[in-house]
C-alpha positions in Angstrom: -2.6 -18.0 9.8 0.2 -15.0 8.8 2.1 -17.5 6.4 -0.9 -18.1 4.6 -2.1 -15.0 4.4 1.3 -13.6 3.1 1.2 -16.1 0.1 -2.7 -15.6 -0.7 -1.3 -11.8 -1.1 2.1 -13.1 -2.8 0.2 -14.9 -5.2 -2.5 -12.1 -6.4 0.1 -9.6 -6.5 2.2 -11.8 -8.6 -0.6 -12.4 -11.4 -1.8 -8.9 -11.1 2.3 -7.9 -12.1 1.8 -10.1 -15.4 -1.6 -8.1 -16.5 -2.0 -4.4 -17.8 -3.6 -1.6 -15.4 -6.8 -2.1 -17.5 -7.0 -5.7 -16.8 -6.4 -5.0 -12.8 -9.4 -2.8 -13.1 -7.8 0.7 -11.8 -8.2 -0.2 -8.1 -6.7 -1.8 -5.3 -9.4 -4.5 -5.5 -8.8 -5.4 -8.9 -7.6 -8.1 -10.4 -7.9 -10.5 -7.1 -11.5 -11.4 -9.1 -13.7 -9.3 -6.5 -14.7 -6.6 -8.6 -16.5 -9.1 -11.5 -14.5 -8.0 -14.2 -15.8 -4.9 -14.0 -13.6 -1.5 -14.5 -13.6 0.4 -10.6 -11.3 3.3 -9.5 -12.8 3.0 -5.8 -9.2 3.5 -4.5 -6.8 4.6 -6.5 -5.4 8.6 -6.8 -4.7 9.9 -10.1 -0.6 10.0 -10.0 -0.7 11.1 -14.1 0.3 14.7 -12.8 3.3 14.2 -11.0 6.8 14.4 -11.8 8.2 11.0 -12.1 4.8 9.3 -13.2 5.9 6.4 -15.3 2.4 4.4 -17.2 4.6 1.6 -17.2 4.8 1.4 -13.2 1.0 2.3 -12.5 -1.0 -0.6 -12.1 -3.8 1.2 -10.0 -2.7 -0.4 -7.1 -2.7 2.1 -4.4 -5.0 4.1 -1.9 -3.7 7.4 -1.7 -0.8 9.6 -3.0 1.4 9.0 0.1 4.8 10.7 -2.0 2.7 14.0 -1.8 2.7 14.3 1.5 6.0 12.6 2.6 8.4 16.1 2.5 10.8 13.6 0.7 13.9 16.2 -0.2 16.5 16.2 -2.5 19.5 13.7 -1.7 17.2 11.7 0.7 17.6 8.0 1.2 13.6 6.6 0.3 12.3 2.8 0.9 9.3 2.3 -0.5 7.6 -1.2 1.0 5.0 -3.2 -1.4 6.7 -1.4 -4.2 5.2 -3.4 -7.0 5.9 -2.3 -10.3 7.9 0.7 -8.7 5.2 3.5 -9.5 5.7 5.3 -6.3 9.4 4.5 -6.4 9.9 6.6 -9.6 8.1 9.5 -7.4 10.4 9.5 -5.2 13.2 9.5 -7.8 11.9 12.7 -9.5 12.4 14.3 -6.0 15.7 12.8 -4.4 17.2 13.6 -7.7 20.6 11.6 -8.6 22.2 12.6 -5.4 19.6 10.5 -3.5 18.5 7.2 -3.3 15.2 4.9 -3.6 14.7 1.5 -2.5 11.8 -0.8 -3.5 10.9 -3.5 -1.3 8.3 -6.1 -2.5 8.0 -10.1 -1.9 6.3 -10.8 -5.1 8.8 -11.8 -7.8 6.8 -11.3 -10.7 6.4 -7.5 -9.4 10.0 -7.5 -8.6 10.8 -8.5 -12.0 8.8 -5.7 -13.7 10.0 -3.2 -11.1 13.5 -3.7 -12.1 12.7 -3.8 -16.1 10.8 -0.7 -15.6 14.4 1.1 -13.8 16.3 -0.6 -16.3 14.2 1.2 -19.3 14.5 4.2 -17.3 18.0 4.4 -16.6 18.2 4.8 -13.0 21.2 3.7 -11.1 19.9 5.4 -7.6 17.0 3.2 -7.5 16.6 -0.6 -6.5 14.1 -3.4 -5.9 14.8 -5.6 -3.4 13.0 -8.8 -2.4 12.3 -9.0 1.2 9.4 -9.2 4.5 7.8 -6.0 5.1 7.9 -7.7 8.7 11.8 -8.3 8.5 13.5 -5.7 6.1 16.9 -6.5 4.6 18.3 -3.1 5.8 20.4 -2.2 8.3 19.4 -0.1 10.9 19.2 4.2 10.8 19.1 3.8 6.8 16.8 6.1 5.3 15.5 9.3 5.8 11.6 8.4 4.5 9.7 5.3 4.2 6.5 5.6 1.6 3.9 2.7 1.0 1.1 2.8 -0.6 -2.2 0.4 0.5 0.3 -2.1 1.3 0.5 -2.1 5.5 -3.4 -2.9 6.1 -1.8 -6.7 4.3 0.5 -7.3 6.5 -0.5 -9.7 9.3 1.6 -8.3 11.7 1.6 -4.5 11.7 2.9 -4.0 15.1 6.0 -5.9 13.8 6.3 -3.9 10.3 5.8 -0.3 12.4 8.8 -1.7 14.3 10.6 -2.7 11.8 10.2 0.7 10.0 11.6 2.5 13.3 15.0 1.1 13.1 15.4 1.1 9.5 14.3 5.4 9.3 17.1 7.7 10.7 16.6 9.8 13.9 14.8 12.7 12.9 13.6 10.7 10.1 9.8 10.0 9.1 7.6 7.9 7.1 4.2 8.8 4.9 1.9 5.1 4.1 -1.6 5.5 2.9 -3.5 2.7 4.0 -6.8 1.4 4.4 -8.5 1.5 8.2 -12.0 0.8 9.4 -14.6 2.4 11.8 -17.3 0.0 12.9 -17.3 -4.0 11.8 -17.5 -5.4 8.5 -19.9 -8.5 8.1 -17.7 -11.8 9.2 -18.5 -12.7 5.3 -16.0 -10.0 4.3 -13.7 -10.8 6.9 -13.1 -14.6 6.4 -12.8 -14.2 2.5 -9.1 -14.7 1.3 -10.3 -12.5 -2.1 -11.0 -9.4 0.0 -7.7 -9.5 1.9 -6.1 -9.6 -1.2 -8.4 -6.9 -2.4 -6.8 -4.8 0.7 -10.5 -4.5 2.7 -10.7 -7.4 4.9 -7.3 -6.8 6.6 -7.7 -3.5 7.3 -8.0 -2.7 11.3 -9.5 0.2 13.3 -8.4 3.4 12.6 -7.9 4.1 16.3 -6.3 0.6 16.4 -3.8 1.5 13.4 -2.9 5.1 15.0 -1.9 3.1 18.4 0.4 0.7 16.9 1.8 3.6 16.0 2.4 5.4 18.7 3.4 2.4 20.5 6.3 1.7 18.0 7.7 4.8 19.0 6.8 7.1 16.3 6.0 11.1 17.3 3.9 14.0 15.7 1.6 11.9 14.4 -1.0 13.1 11.7 -3.7 12.0 9.2 -2.6 14.5 6.4 -5.5 13.1 3.9 -8.7 11.0 4.7 -11.0 9.8 2.1 -14.3 7.5 2.3 -14.0 4.2 0.4 -17.5 3.1 -0.8 -17.3 -0.3 -1.9 -20.1 -0.7 -5.2 -23.1 -3.4 -4.6 -21.7 -5.1 -7.9 -18.8 -6.2 -5.4 -20.8 -6.5 -1.9 -23.3 -9.0 -3.9 -20.5 -11.5 -4.6 -20.2 -12.1 -0.5 -22.9 -10.9 1.0 -27.1 -12.0 0.4 -29.6 -9.5 0.1 -30.4 -9.0 4.3 -26.3 -9.1 5.2 -26.1 -6.5 2.1 -28.7 -4.7 3.3 -27.4 -4.4 6.8 -24.1 -3.3 5.8 -25.3 -0.5 3.9 -27.6 0.5 6.9 -25.2 0.1 9.6 -22.2 2.5 10.7 -19.2 1.0 9.8 -17.0 3.1 7.0 -14.3 1.5 4.8 -11.4 5.2 5.1 -8.2 5.1 2.9 -6.1 7.3 5.4 -2.6 8.9 5.1 -0.7 9.1 7.7 2.7 10.8 8.8 5.0 10.5 11.7 8.8 11.1 13.1 11.2 9.5 14.4 
């Protein structure tokens, strides 16, 4: 099952990489199909004012601004997990400068090609995009100062393994800052079981308390939620999956979908 979920995500994000931001509907749900070709910006935040922003690298796939809260310093070594076309990696590069180093990790080949082309256009020699799985990273122990990630870890089937790997590759005293989707309450079965909603960053999300517990059990300290915002799925999306009755029940339930930006120290 885990490998099947990874194949779904890999296929969808390879497809997204070949499209424009406008086609991707400016959201994590984007071109997965669940937006019914409508323009939604229900999850993404605006990067355009951040130093290092590169329009060609912004596919509108995030749910936060992790680099803004990551306390990255000049000269740091940074990993961006699920780096896509390179958006967060290039923002991080603007902070670490020429003396630092940024690695992007992604398992979608088309995304890697797009990111590497963007880095070449920008002339960066200290930004490298690698192919790999977040559950089994191709990095040595205690390598980096900071890990960032934007709306990606909720797509990883084994989140315990992902955070254990993050702990392994971060230096003692280093930290991570990730933006991710979590839940409060239960999603309807129709949303949980749908592959499109998984690739769209919704049905792969877990309860906020469980998410933070995984971080704690991975041995991270000083765990903070530095930003939180509620995600409201438009009815145009929900009607693709829920009956009128199911839609009414969901709207009247206590279920909430949230983007949280989490910071923690090794």
